[in-house]
N, C-alpha and C positions, 0 to 999 in steps of 0.2 A: 511457548508463550508467544503471543502476538503483540507487537508494539503498535500503538496507534497515536497519531498526532494530527493536529489541525491548526488553522488560524481561526480568527473570529468568524470568517465566512463559512467555515466548515463545522463550527461548533455544534449546531443542532443535529446535523447528520452524524457527527462523531458520537454523540450521546445515544442515538438510535442504534448505531453499529456496535457500540460497547455493550449495550443491553442485549442485542442479538447474539453477540459472541458469548456472553456469559450464559445465556439460555442454552447455547450449544456446548456448554462446559469447557470453553476455551479459557485459559488463563490470559489475562490482559494486562499489559503495562501501558498505562495512560501517560503519554509524554506531554500532554497539554495540547492546546491551551485549555483553560478552565473556566472561561466565560466568553461573552460576546463582545467584550471590550476590545477595541482595535489593537492589533498586534502584528508582528511581522512573521510571515510563514517560514523564512529560512531557519529560524531558531528551532521550530518544531519538526520541520522536515529533516534537518540535520540530526536532531536527537533520535528520531526513529531510525534513520539510516545507520547511525553509529551503533545503536543497540542490535540491529540485525547484523551488521558487518562484524561486530565483536563476538557474535554467537550467543549473545544474551537472550535474544529472541529469534524464533525460527523464521518468522515473516513479519512484514510491516504493512500498515495501512495508513495512507495520508489523505487528508481532505482539505481543500481550500475551495474558493468559489468556482474556479475552473479546473483545478487539479494540475494545471500547467506549471505554475511557478514552484509549487511544492515538490513536484516530481523532478524538475530540473535541479533543484537543490539536492534532493536525495541522490541523484545520479552523479553528483560531484564526489561522493564518498566511495572510495575504492571498495570493490566487491559488491556494490549495489547495482541491481538491475530493476529500476522502478519503471512500471508501465502504467500509463494513464488509460483506463478502460471505461467505456460508456455502455458496454453491453456484455452479456455473459459469454458470447463466442470469443470476443477479444480476450477476456479473462482466461478462458480455457486455452486458447492458442498461445498466449504469452507464457503460460506455465509449461505447456507441452514443448514448445519450440525454443523459448528464451530462458527457461528456468527463472523467470522473474521472481524476485524475493520481496518486492515491495509493490503494493497496489496503490495507485493514486485514483481518487475520485473527485469529480467536480460537483460540489453540493448545489451549485446554481444550475447544473445541467441534468443531474440525475436525482430522481425522487427516492424516498426511503425504501419503497418496496423493491424497486429495480436495484438499488444499491445493495440491499441485503442479498439478493440473488447473485449479483456480481461477486460479492465477498465470498459467498458459499462456493461458487464455482472455482474461484481463485484458490481458496484454501483446500478444496477437496481434489483438485487436479494435480497429479504428479508429473514431474518432468519425464518426457518420453525416453530419455537416455540414448536416443539414436545418435550414432557417431557424427552424422552431418550437423546435427544441432549442437552437440558438444563442441565440435570444431569451430563453429561460428561463435559460440559463447567464449571459447578460448581466445578467438580473434578480438573480441570486445575487450577482454581483460589485458591484452598486450600493451 
């Protein structure tokens, strides 16, 4: 299952990504927000991060206007490695090298077509499991 969350600035893109995930037969846990009414991103960033950290969801996707604040929030949760990606190569490398478990997107920076491609690459790329990358991830978790 994929957890997804956003604030009001990411709401429209979240709806596009949810539909895209369902078309690809992913099960989705929508952690909100549920409208364009002004709200605070930490609530939704934390909800997604906790669902992933607890093992309830395999990965998470977060969206706010820039992706910055919501990714900072997610990274405060132990066991979360959230990466803000604006292109497919970054999404691929953060999975291969960092085993990132949460993807952050900036709705004001990334259009729907590109965002769907970034999501696909993030979800379809496995961690390399190379010792050097695992060692570095272990260092993050200390």
